[in-house]
C-alpha positions as protocol buffer text, in pm:
chain_id: "A"
residue {
  index: 1
  type: MET
  ca { x: 9166 y: 15078 z: 19832 }
}
residue {
  index: 2
  type: LYS
  ca { x: 9316 y: 15413 z: 19743 }
}
residue {
  index: 3
  type: SER
  ca { x: 9668 y: 15263 z: 19742 }
}
residue {
  index: 4
  type: PHE
  ca { x: 9558 y: 14972 z: 19520 }
}
residue {
  index: 5
  type: PHE
  ca { x: 9408 y: 15220 z: 19260 }
}
residue {
  index: 6
  type: ASN
  ca { x: 9743 y: 15410 z: 19267 }
}
residue {
  index: 7
  type: ARG
  ca { x: 9942 y: 15094 z: 19222 }
}
residue {
  index: 8
  type: HIS
  ca { x: 9734 y: 14944 z: 18947 }
}
residue {
  index: 9
  type: PRO
  ca { x: 9552 y: 15238 z: 18774 }
}
residue {
  index: 10
  type: VAL
  ca { x: 9522 y: 15079 z: 18432 }
}
residue {
  index: 11
  type: LEU
  ca { x: 9400 y: 14745 z: 18567 }
}
residue {
  index: 12
  type: CYS
  ca { x: 9137 y: 14919 z: 18775 }
}
residue {
  index: 13
  type: TYR
  ca { x: 9041 y: 15136 z: 18474 }
}
residue {
  index: 14
  type: TYR
  ca { x: 8977 y: 14831 z: 18251 }
}
residue {
  index: 15
  type: PHE
  ca { x: 8796 y: 14646 z: 18527 }
}
residue {
  index: 16
  type: SER
  ca { x: 8560 y: 14944 z: 18554 }
}
residue {
  index: 17
  type: VAL
  ca { x: 8521 y: 14967 z: 18175 }
}
residue {
  index: 18
  type: PHE
  ca { x: 8423 y: 14602 z: 18127 }
}
residue {
  index: 19
  type: ALA
  ca { x: 8205 y: 14603 z: 18440 }
}
residue {
  index: 20
  type: ILE
  ca { x: 8000 y: 14891 z: 18313 }
}
residue {
  index: 21
  type: SER
  ca { x: 7992 y: 14804 z: 17944 }
}
residue {
  index: 22
  type: TRP
  ca { x: 7960 y: 14424 z: 17956 }
}
residue {
  index: 23
  type: GLY
  ca { x: 7775 y: 14408 z: 18292 }
}
residue {
  index: 24
  type: GLY
  ca { x: 7531 y: 14677 z: 18178 }
}
residue {
  index: 25
  type: ILE
  ca { x: 7458 y: 14503 z: 17846 }
}
residue {
  index: 26
  type: LEU
  ca { x: 7403 y: 14167 z: 18031 }
}
residue {
  index: 27
  type: LEU
  ca { x: 7149 y: 14333 z: 18264 }
}
residue {
  index: 28
  type: LEU
  ca { x: 6979 y: 14494 z: 17970 }
}
residue {
  index: 29
  type: ILE
  ca { x: 6937 y: 14178 z: 17765 }
}
residue {
  index: 30
  type: GLY
  ca { x: 6860 y: 13946 z: 18059 }
}
residue {
  index: 31
  type: GLY
  ca { x: 7185 y: 13759 z: 18113 }
}
residue {
  index: 32
  type: PRO
  ca { x: 7442 y: 13546 z: 17925 }
}
residue {
  index: 33
  type: GLY
  ca { x: 7176 y: 13296 z: 17821 }
}
residue {
  index: 34
  type: GLN
  ca { x: 7046 y: 13566 z: 17573 }
}
residue {
  index: 35
  type: ILE
  ca { x: 7371 y: 13554 z: 17367 }
}
residue {
  index: 36
  type: PRO
  ca { x: 7339 y: 13545 z: 17081 }
}
residue {
  index: 37
  type: GLY
  ca { x: 7017 y: 13742 z: 17094 }
}
residue {
  index: 38
  type: THR
  ca { x: 6733 y: 13697 z: 16853 }
}
residue {
  index: 39
  type: HIS
  ca { x: 6699 y: 13931 z: 16561 }
}
residue {
  index: 40
  type: GLU
  ca { x: 6398 y: 14096 z: 16716 }
}
residue {
  index: 41
  type: GLN
  ca { x: 6557 y: 14141 z: 17054 }
}
residue {
  index: 42
  type: ALA
  ca { x: 6881 y: 14293 z: 16912 }
}
residue {
  index: 43
  type: GLU
  ca { x: 6688 y: 14527 z: 16682 }
}
residue {
  index: 44
  type: ARG
  ca { x: 6487 y: 14650 z: 16973 }
}
residue {
  index: 45
  type: LEU
  ca { x: 6771 y: 14690 z: 17219 }
}
residue {
  index: 46
  type: PHE
  ca { x: 7067 y: 14769 z: 16999 }
}
residue {
  index: 47
  type: VAL
  ca { x: 7074 y: 15144 z: 17052 }
}
residue {
  index: 48
  type: PRO
  ca { x: 7043 y: 15130 z: 17431 }
}
residue {
  index: 49
  type: ALA
  ca { x: 7302 y: 14850 z: 17434 }
}
residue {
  index: 50
  type: LEU
  ca { x: 7542 y: 15077 z: 17236 }
}
residue {
  index: 51
  type: LEU
  ca { x: 7487 y: 15365 z: 17480 }
}
residue {
  index: 52
  type: ILE
  ca { x: 7562 y: 15141 z: 17778 }
}
residue {
  index: 53
  type: MET
  ca { x: 7869 y: 15007 z: 17603 }
}
residue {
  index: 54
  type: PHE
  ca { x: 8007 y: 15352 z: 17531 }
}
residue {
  index: 55
  type: ALA
  ca { x: 7933 y: 15461 z: 17891 }
}
residue {
  index: 56
  type: GLY
  ca { x: 8207 y: 15226 z: 18004 }
}
residue {
  index: 57
  type: PRO
  ca { x: 8517 y: 15414 z: 17880 }
}
residue {
  index: 58
  type: PHE
  ca { x: 8349 y: 15752 z: 17927 }
}
residue {
  index: 59
  type: LEU
  ca { x: 8253 y: 15710 z: 18293 }
}
residue {
  index: 60
  type: SER
  ca { x: 8560 y: 15508 z: 18384 }
}
residue {
  index: 61
  type: GLY
  ca { x: 8789 y: 15771 z: 18231 }
}
residue {
  index: 62
  type: ILE
  ca { x: 8638 y: 16044 z: 18447 }
}
residue {
  index: 63
  type: LEU
  ca { x: 8616 y: 15830 z: 18758 }
}
residue {
  index: 64
  type: MET
  ca { x: 8978 y: 15699 z: 18744 }
}
residue {
  index: 65
  type: ASN
  ca { x: 9124 y: 16041 z: 18673 }
}
residue {
  index: 66
  type: TYR
  ca { x: 8952 y: 16158 z: 18994 }
}
residue {
  index: 67
  type: LEU
  ca { x: 9037 y: 15852 z: 19206 }
}
residue {
  index: 68
  type: ILE
  ca { x: 9406 y: 15871 z: 19106 }
}
residue {
  index: 69
  type: GLU
  ca { x: 9469 y: 16241 z: 19122 }
}
residue {
  index: 70
  type: GLY
  ca { x: 9154 y: 16399 z: 19260 }
}
residue {
  index: 71
  type: LYS
  ca { x: 9052 y: 16738 z: 19127 }
}
residue {
  index: 72
  type: GLU
  ca { x: 9398 y: 16773 z: 18963 }
}
residue {
  index: 73
  type: GLY
  ca { x: 9323 y: 16468 z: 18753 }
}
residue {
  index: 74
  type: LEU
  ca { x: 9002 y: 16616 z: 18631 }
}
residue {
  index: 75
  type: ARG
  ca { x: 9176 y: 16939 z: 18547 }
}
residue {
  index: 76
  type: LYS
  ca { x: 9431 y: 16753 z: 18343 }
}
residue {
  index: 77
  type: LEU
  ca { x: 9155 y: 16574 z: 18152 }
}
residue {
  index: 78
  type: LEU
  ca { x: 8983 y: 16899 z: 18091 }
}
residue {
  index: 79
  type: SER
  ca { x: 9308 y: 17056 z: 17966 }
}
residue {
  index: 80
  type: HIS
  ca { x: 9344 y: 16780 z: 17714 }
}
residue {
  index: 81
  type: PHE
  ca { x: 8988 y: 16842 z: 17606 }
}
residue {
  index: 82
  type: LEU
  ca { x: 9056 y: 17217 z: 17559 }
}
residue {
  index: 83
  type: LYS
  ca { x: 9386 y: 17175 z: 17364 }
}
residue {
  index: 84
  type: TRP
  ca { x: 9262 y: 17262 z: 17017 }
}
residue {
  index: 85
  type: ARG
  ca { x: 9567 y: 17456 z: 16901 }
}
residue {
  index: 86
  type: ALA
  ca { x: 9788 y: 17236 z: 16684 }
}
residue {
  index: 87
  type: GLU
  ca { x: 9942 y: 17243 z: 16337 }
}
residue {
  index: 88
  type: GLY
  ca { x: 9682 y: 17221 z: 16056 }
}
residue {
  index: 89
  type: ARG
  ca { x: 9840 y: 16895 z: 15922 }
}
residue {
  index: 90
  type: TRP
  ca { x: 9722 y: 16713 z: 16234 }
}
residue {
  index: 91
  type: TYR
  ca { x: 9363 y: 16809 z: 16172 }
}
residue {
  index: 92
  type: LEU
  ca { x: 9401 y: 16694 z: 15814 }
}
residue {
  index: 93
  type: ILE
  ca { x: 9540 y: 16363 z: 15929 }
}
residue {
  index: 94
  type: ALA
  ca { x: 9256 y: 16333 z: 16184 }
}
residue {
  index: 95
  type: VAL
  ca { x: 8973 y: 16399 z: 15941 }
}
residue {
  index: 96
  type: PHE
  ca { x: 9098 y: 16225 z: 15626 }
}
residue {
  index: 97
  type: THR
  ca { x: 9301 y: 15925 z: 15742 }
}
residue {
  index: 98
  type: GLY
  ca { x: 9010 y: 15687 z: 15815 }
}
residue {
  index: 99
  type: PRO
  ca { x: 8782 y: 15771 z: 15522 }
}
residue {
  index: 100
  type: LEU
  ca { x: 9057 y: 15781 z: 15267 }
}
residue {
  index: 101
  type: LEU
  ca { x: 9199 y: 15446 z: 15379 }
}
residue {
  index: 102
  type: VAL
  ca { x: 8848 y: 15280 z: 15377 }
}
residue {
  index: 103
  type: SER
  ca { x: 8766 y: 15432 z: 15041 }
}
residue {
  index: 104
  type: ALA
  ca { x: 9101 y: 15322 z: 14888 }
}
residue {
  index: 105
  type: VAL
  ca { x: 9062 y: 14965 z: 15008 }
}
residue {
  index: 106
  type: LEU
  ca { x: 8701 y: 14940 z: 14890 }
}
residue {
  index: 107
  type: PHE
  ca { x: 8751 y: 15095 z: 14555 }
}
residue {
  index: 108
  type: GLY
  ca { x: 9059 y: 14875 z: 14498 }
}
residue {
  index: 109
  type: LEU
  ca { x: 8869 y: 14562 z: 14586 }
}
residue {
  index: 110
  type: SER
  ca { x: 8568 y: 14669 z: 14375 }
}
residue {
  index: 111
  type: ILE
  ca { x: 8786 y: 14642 z: 14066 }
}
residue {
  index: 112
  type: PHE
  ca { x: 8759 y: 14265 z: 14111 }
}
residue {
  index: 113
  type: ASN
  ca { x: 8403 y: 14250 z: 14256 }
}
residue {
  index: 114
  type: GLU
  ca { x: 8138 y: 14521 z: 14247 }
}
residue {
  index: 115
  type: GLU
  ca { x: 8000 y: 14400 z: 14581 }
}
residue {
  index: 116
  type: PHE
  ca { x: 8289 y: 14591 z: 14742 }
}
residue {
  index: 117
  type: LEU
  ca { x: 8161 y: 14928 z: 14618 }
}
residue {
  index: 118
  type: PRO
  ca { x: 8127 y: 15172 z: 14906 }
}
residue {
  index: 119
  type: GLY
  ca { x: 7781 y: 15165 z: 15054 }
}
residue {
  index: 120
  type: ILE
  ca { x: 7732 y: 15540 z: 15011 }
}
residue {
  index: 121
  type: ILE
  ca { x: 7727 y: 15473 z: 14633 }
}
residue {
  index: 122
  type: THR
  ca { x: 7460 y: 15206 z: 14650 }
}
residue {
  index: 123
  type: THR
  ca { x: 7238 y: 15331 z: 14930 }
}
residue {
  index: 124
  type: LYS
  ca { x: 6924 y: 15535 z: 14848 }
}
residue {
  index: 125
  type: ASP
  ca { x: 6940 y: 15751 z: 15160 }
}
residue {
  index: 126
  type: LYS
  ca { x: 7284 y: 15905 z: 15110 }
}
residue {
  index: 127
  type: ILE
  ca { x: 7218 y: 16221 z: 15326 }
}
residue {
  index: 128
  type: GLY
  ca { x: 7076 y: 16015 z: 15609 }
}
residue {
  index: 129
  type: SER
  ca { x: 7371 y: 15776 z: 15596 }
}
residue {
  index: 130
  type: ILE
  ca { x: 7619 y: 16068 z: 15608 }
}
residue {
  index: 131
  type: ILE
  ca { x: 7443 y: 16241 z: 15905 }
}
residue {
  index: 132
  type: PHE
  ca { x: 7412 y: 15917 z: 16106 }
}
residue {
  index: 133
  type: GLY
  ca { x: 7781 y: 15815 z: 16035 }
}
residue {
  index: 134
  type: VAL
  ca { x: 7928 y: 16147 z: 16125 }
}
residue {
  index: 135
  type: GLY
  ca { x: 7698 y: 16209 z: 16415 }
}
residue {
  index: 136
  type: TRP
  ca { x: 7748 y: 15870 z: 16573 }
}
residue {
  index: 137
  type: GLY
  ca { x: 8119 y: 15880 z: 16502 }
}
residue {
  index: 138
  type: LEU
  ca { x: 8155 y: 16216 z: 16684 }
}
residue {
  index: 139
  type: LEU
  ca { x: 7941 y: 16109 z: 16984 }
}
residue {
  index: 140
  type: GLY
  ca { x: 8036 y: 15738 z: 17030 }
}
residue {
  index: 141
  type: GLY
  ca { x: 8375 y: 15690 z: 16863 }
}
residue {
  index: 142
  type: GLY
  ca { x: 8492 y: 16036 z: 16950 }
}
residue {
  index: 143
  type: LEU
  ca { x: 8360 y: 16184 z: 17275 }
}
residue {
  index: 144
  type: LEU
  ca { x: 8250 y: 15875 z: 17473 }
}
residue {
  index: 145
  type: GLU
  ca { x: 8534 y: 15635 z: 17388 }
}
residue {
  index: 146
  type: GLU
  ca { x: 8829 y: 15874 z: 17384 }
}
residue {
  index: 147
  type: THR
  ca { x: 8747 y: 16032 z: 17726 }
}
residue {
  index: 148
  type: GLY
  ca { x: 8866 y: 15693 z: 17859 }
}
residue {
  index: 149
  type: TRP
  ca { x: 9104 y: 15544 z: 17613 }
}
residue {
  index: 150
  type: THR
  ca { x: 9316 y: 15851 z: 17550 }
}
residue {
  index: 151
  type: GLY
  ca { x: 9190 y: 16053 z: 17841 }
}
residue {
  index: 152
  type: PHE
  ca { x: 9318 y: 15802 z: 18095 }
}
residue {
  index: 153
  type: ALA
  ca { x: 9459 y: 15468 z: 17977 }
}
residue {
  index: 154
  type: VAL
  ca { x: 9713 y: 15606 z: 17722 }
}
residue {
  index: 155
  type: PRO
  ca { x: 9878 y: 15865 z: 17948 }
}
residue {
  index: 156
  type: GLN
  ca { x: 9902 y: 15607 z: 18234 }
}
residue {
  index: 157
  type: LEU
  ca { x: 10058 y: 15347 z: 18011 }
}
residue {
  index: 158
  type: ARG
  ca { x: 10297 y: 15598 z: 17854 }
}
residue {
  index: 159
  type: LYS
  ca { x: 10462 y: 15648 z: 18190 }
}
residue {
  index: 160
  type: GLN
  ca { x: 10617 y: 15303 z: 18153 }
}
residue {
  index: 161
  type: HIS
  ca { x: 10568 y: 15194 z: 17793 }
}
residue {
  index: 162
  type: GLY
  ca { x: 10660 y: 15318 z: 17447 }
}
residue {
  index: 163
  type: ILE
  ca { x: 10418 y: 15424 z: 17183 }
}
residue {
  index: 164
  type: LEU
  ca { x: 10408 y: 15080 z: 17021 }
}
residue {
  index: 165
  type: SER
  ca { x: 10351 y: 14888 z: 17338 }
}
residue {
  index: 166
  type: THR
  ca { x: 10084 y: 15132 z: 17462 }
}
residue {
  index: 167
  type: GLY
  ca { x: 9904 y: 15113 z: 17125 }
}
residue {
  index: 168
  type: LEU
  ca { x: 9903 y: 14740 z: 17130 }
}
residue {
  index: 169
  type: ILE
  ca { x: 9780 y: 14709 z: 17489 }
}
residue {
  index: 170
  type: VAL
  ca { x: 9500 y: 14968 z: 17443 }
}
residue {
  index: 171
  type: GLY
  ca { x: 9425 y: 14847 z: 17086 }
}
residue {
  index: 172
  type: ILE
  ca { x: 9387 y: 14477 z: 17165 }
}
residue {
  index: 173
  type: LEU
  ca { x: 9170 y: 14547 z: 17477 }
}
residue {
  index: 174
  type: TRP
  ca { x: 8972 y: 14803 z: 17273 }
}
residue {
  index: 175
  type: GLY
  ca { x: 8900 y: 14530 z: 17015 }
}
residue {
  index: 176
  type: ILE
  ca { x: 8803 y: 14272 z: 17287 }
}
residue {
  index: 177
  type: TRP
  ca { x: 8575 y: 14533 z: 17444 }
}
residue {
  index: 178
  type: HIS
  ca { x: 8352 y: 14514 z: 17137 }
}
residue {
  index: 179
  type: PHE
  ca { x: 8303 y: 14138 z: 17161 }
}
residue {
  index: 180
  type: MET
  ca { x: 7998 y: 14140 z: 17393 }
}
residue {
  index: 181
  type: ILE
  ca { x: 7777 y: 14350 z: 17176 }
}
residue {
  index: 182
  type: ALA
  ca { x: 7905 y: 14188 z: 16856 }
}
residue {
  index: 183
  type: PHE
  ca { x: 7830 y: 13836 z: 16972 }
}
residue {
  index: 184
  type: TRP
  ca { x: 7489 y: 13930 z: 17117 }
}
residue {
  index: 185
  type: ALA
  ca { x: 7378 y: 14116 z: 16804 }
}
residue {
  index: 186
  type: SER
  ca { x: 7533 y: 13866 z: 16557 }
}
residue {
  index: 187
  type: ASN
  ca { x: 7189 y: 13748 z: 16433 }
}
residue {
  index: 188
  type: TYR
  ca { x: 7088 y: 14110 z: 16380 }
}
residue {
  index: 189
  type: LEU
  ca { x: 7406 y: 14253 z: 16227 }
}
residue {
  index: 190
  type: GLY
  ca { x: 7502 y: 13944 z: 16031 }
}
residue {
  index: 191
  type: GLY
  ca { x: 7166 y: 13914 z: 15853 }
}
residue {
  index: 192
  type: ALA
  ca { x: 7116 y: 13592 z: 15664 }
}
residue {
  index: 193
  type: ASP
  ca { x: 7491 y: 13524 z: 15617 }
}
residue {
  index: 194
  type: SER
  ca { x: 7672 y: 13244 z: 15799 }
}
residue {
  index: 195
  type: TRP
  ca { x: 7752 y: 13308 z: 16165 }
}
residue {
  index: 196
  type: THR
  ca { x: 8110 y: 13192 z: 16106 }
}
residue {
  index: 197
  type: MET
  ca { x: 8178 y: 13454 z: 15835 }
}
residue {
  index: 198
  type: PHE
  ca { x: 8025 y: 13725 z: 16048 }
}
residue {
  index: 199
  type: VAL
  ca { x: 8250 y: 13641 z: 16339 }
}
residue {
  index: 200
  type: ALA
  ca { x: 8555 y: 13623 z: 16105 }
}
residue {
  index: 201
  type: GLY
  ca { x: 8468 y: 13972 z: 15977 }
}
residue {
  index: 202
  type: PHE
  ca { x: 8435 y: 14138 z: 16314 }
}
residue {
  index: 203
  type: LEU
  ca { x: 8748 y: 13964 z: 16444 }
}
residue {
  index: 204
  type: ALA
  ca { x: 8944 y: 14099 z: 16143 }
}
residue {
  index: 205
  type: PHE
  ca { x: 8823 y: 14449 z: 16229 }
}
residue {
  index: 206
  type: TYR
  ca { x: 8856 y: 14433 z: 16604 }
}
residue {
  index: 207
  type: LEU
  ca { x: 9181 y: 14242 z: 16632 }
}
residue {
  index: 208
  type: LEU
  ca { x: 9364 y: 14355 z: 16311 }
}
residue {
  index: 209
  type: VAL
  ca { x: 9227 y: 14696 z: 16215 }
}
residue {
  index: 210
  type: LEU
  ca { x: 9180 y: 14853 z: 16560 }
}
residue {
  index: 211
  type: PRO
  ca { x: 9513 y: 14771 z: 16723 }
}
residue {
  index: 212
  type: ALA
  ca { x: 9699 y: 14916 z: 16423 }
}
residue {
  index: 213
  type: PHE
  ca { x: 9477 y: 15228 z: 16418 }
}
residue {
  index: 214
  type: ARG
  ca { x: 9524 y: 15266 z: 16795 }
}
residue {
  index: 215
  type: ILE
  ca { x: 9901 y: 15284 z: 16753 }
}
residue {
  index: 216
  type: LEU
  ca { x: 9860 y: 15561 z: 16508 }
}
residue {
  index: 217
  type: LEU
  ca { x: 9626 y: 15739 z: 16758 }
}
residue {
  index: 218
  type: VAL
  ca { x: 9887 y: 15707 z: 17034 }
}
residue {
  index: 219
  type: PHE
  ca { x: 10153 y: 15839 z: 16802 }
}
residue {
  index: 220
  type: VAL
  ca { x: 9938 y: 16147 z: 16706 }
}
residue {
  index: 221
  type: PHE
  ca { x: 9841 y: 16214 z: 17070 }
}
residue {
  index: 222
  type: ASP
  ca { x: 10206 y: 16191 z: 17169 }
}
residue {
  index: 223
  type: ARG
  ca { x: 10292 y: 16462 z: 16915 }
}
residue {
  index: 224
  type: THR
  ca { x: 9989 y: 16690 z: 16983 }
}
residue {
  index: 225
  type: LYS
  ca { x: 9868 y: 16611 z: 17338 }
}
residue {
  index: 226
  type: SER
  ca { x: 9531 y: 16713 z: 17192 }
}
residue {
  index: 227
  type: LEU
  ca { x: 9220 y: 16509 z: 17288 }
}
residue {
  index: 228
  type: PRO
  ca { x: 8999 y: 16684 z: 17024 }
}
residue {
  index: 229
  type: ILE
  ca { x: 9240 y: 16574 z: 16741 }
}
residue {
  index: 230
  type: ILE
  ca { x: 9221 y: 16217 z: 16866 }
}
residue {
  index: 231
  type: MET
  ca { x: 8846 y: 16233 z: 16899 }
}
residue {
  index: 232
  type: LEU
  ca { x: 8820 y: 16358 z: 16544 }
}
residue {
  index: 233
  type: MET
  ca { x: 9053 y: 16089 z: 16413 }
}
residue {
  index: 234
  type: LEU
  ca { x: 8854 y: 15806 z: 16568 }
}
residue {
  index: 235
  type: ALA
  ca { x: 8526 y: 15971 z: 16482 }
}
residue {
  index: 236
  type: PHE
  ca { x: 8607 y: 15990 z: 16110 }
}
residue {
  index: 237
  type: LEU
  ca { x: 8729 y: 15634 z: 16103 }
}
residue {
  index: 238
  type: SER
  ca { x: 8401 y: 15528 z: 16264 }
}
residue {
  index: 239
  type: ALA
  ca { x: 8204 y: 15756 z: 16020 }
}
residue {
  index: 240
  type: GLY
  ca { x: 8401 y: 15626 z: 15730 }
}
residue {
  index: 241
  type: THR
  ca { x: 8327 y: 15259 z: 15805 }
}
residue {
  index: 242
  type: LEU
  ca { x: 7959 y: 15332 z: 15876 }
}
residue {
  index: 243
  type: ILE
  ca { x: 7904 y: 15537 z: 15561 }
}
residue {
  index: 244
  type: LEU
  ca { x: 8131 y: 15348 z: 15324 }
}
residue {
  index: 245
  type: GLN
  ca { x: 8090 y: 14981 z: 15430 }
}
residue {
  index: 246
  type: PRO
  ca { x: 7941 y: 14773 z: 15144 }
}
residue {
  index: 247
  type: SER
  ca { x: 7585 y: 14664 z: 15159 }
}
residue {
  index: 248
  type: ALA
  ca { x: 7703 y: 14303 z: 15110 }
}
residue {
  index: 249
  type: THR
  ca { x: 7807 y: 14123 z: 15427 }
}
residue {
  index: 250
  type: GLY
  ca { x: 7957 y: 13781 z: 15516 }
}
residue {
  index: 251
  type: GLU
  ca { x: 8268 y: 13699 z: 15313 }
}
residue {
  index: 252
  type: ILE
  ca { x: 8269 y: 14052 z: 15167 }
}
residue {
  index: 253
  type: THR
  ca { x: 8293 y: 14209 z: 15512 }
}
residue {
  index: 254
  type: PHE
  ca { x: 8574 y: 13969 z: 15617 }
}
residue {
  index: 255
  type: ILE
  ca { x: 8780 y: 14044 z: 15302 }
}
residue {
  index: 256
  type: TRP
  ca { x: 8762 y: 14423 z: 15316 }
}
residue {
  index: 257
  type: ASN
  ca { x: 8819 y: 14431 z: 15693 }
}
residue {
  index: 258
  type: PHE
  ca { x: 9123 y: 14204 z: 15649 }
}
residue {
  index: 259
  type: ALA
  ca { x: 9255 y: 14413 z: 15359 }
}
residue {
  index: 260
  type: LEU
  ca { x: 9209 y: 14734 z: 15560 }
}
residue {
  index: 261
  type: GLY
  ca { x: 9399 y: 14584 z: 15853 }
}
residue {
  index: 262
  type: ILE
  ca { x: 9692 y: 14484 z: 15629 }
}
residue {
  index: 263
  type: VAL
  ca { x: 9707 y: 14832 z: 15479 }
}
residue {
  index: 264
  type: LEU
  ca { x: 9699 y: 14994 z: 15833 }
}
residue {
  index: 265
  type: TRP
  ca { x: 9982 y: 14770 z: 15959 }
}
residue {
  index: 266
  type: ILE
  ca { x: 10192 y: 14863 z: 15657 }
}
residue {
  index: 267
  type: ILE
  ca { x: 10134 y: 15228 z: 15741 }
}
residue {
  index: 268
  type: VAL
  ca { x: 10227 y: 15157 z: 16112 }
}
residue {
  index: 269
  type: VAL
  ca { x: 10553 y: 15000 z: 16003 }
}
residue {
  index: 270
  type: TRP
  ca { x: 10626 y: 15299 z: 15778 }
}
residue {
  index: 271
  type: VAL
  ca { x: 10550 y: 15551 z: 16053 }
}
residue {
  index: 272
  type: LEU
  ca { x: 10762 y: 15346 z: 16294 }
}
residue {
  index: 273
  type: THR
  ca { x: 11064 y: 15326 z: 16066 }
}
residue {
  index: 274
  type: THR
  ca { x: 11051 y: 15700 z: 15980 }
}
residue {
  index: 275
  type: ASN
  ca { x: 10996 y: 15814 z: 16346 }
}
residue {
  index: 276
  type: ARG
  ca { x: 11220 y: 15583 z: 16547 }
}
residue {
  index: 277
  type: GLU
  ca { x: 11315 y: 15850 z: 16785 }
}
residue {
  index: 278
  type: HIS
  ca { x: 10955 y: 15905 z: 16894 }
}
residue {
  index: 279
  type: PHE
  ca { x: 10875 y: 15530 z: 16917 }
}
residue {
  index: 280
  type: SER
  ca { x: 11177 y: 15466 z: 17129 }
}
residue {
  index: 281
  type: GLN
  ca { x: 11077 y: 15716 z: 17399 }
}
């Protein structure tokens, strides 16, 4: 078994992630027959389902580092956690990239339709929205996710793949990893809008936005080797989407997610063309 883990570390990691995240959610909700769940069920179980989901990459990242390299693997993971020293520009990139991109896309679209106005403008509880968005971004999107994605999967893939390939592999699987909870909670998250438009919206985000953003995350990690910077970068993308997403859903959600994805892929192409030497390594 040990030799199998050593030969296929990334495969074993993702098997563990999906087993914990998807298997745990299925146990919580009562099996595949509960998908999609009712509005009442999803509202009641959404937070514990999220915690189970995020436990997948977090626990798997720690476990696989130990199984592959023993205590040395855990020491390496800890060293990435403790690598805070980096040029200030990387922290600026980490904190502002997500929120600025989301804001720019939404304000640009709102010129044509006010329903695209960022939610922080229209919500009554602005302070609560900011606290929840930043808090959940740091815990879920930052700490729990990146302990696995960047703490294990990215370094393992970078042994044989370039930045672009690594970002695509991790990014696409990262997007697919969200499917279980999104389909289950569709009646709760989608509200009264059509199920088709809700699915189109989350597919645009998970399969267009996230792979592009993951390529940028891999690029930044390759330059800094700092897990805290990557955690902050994902945390503030998560916070930005939670705080700024418009109150309108359905077609509005699909359009702004699709537009955000296009903008991110343009940025990826620009970063790739201006940093060919790094992407070729």
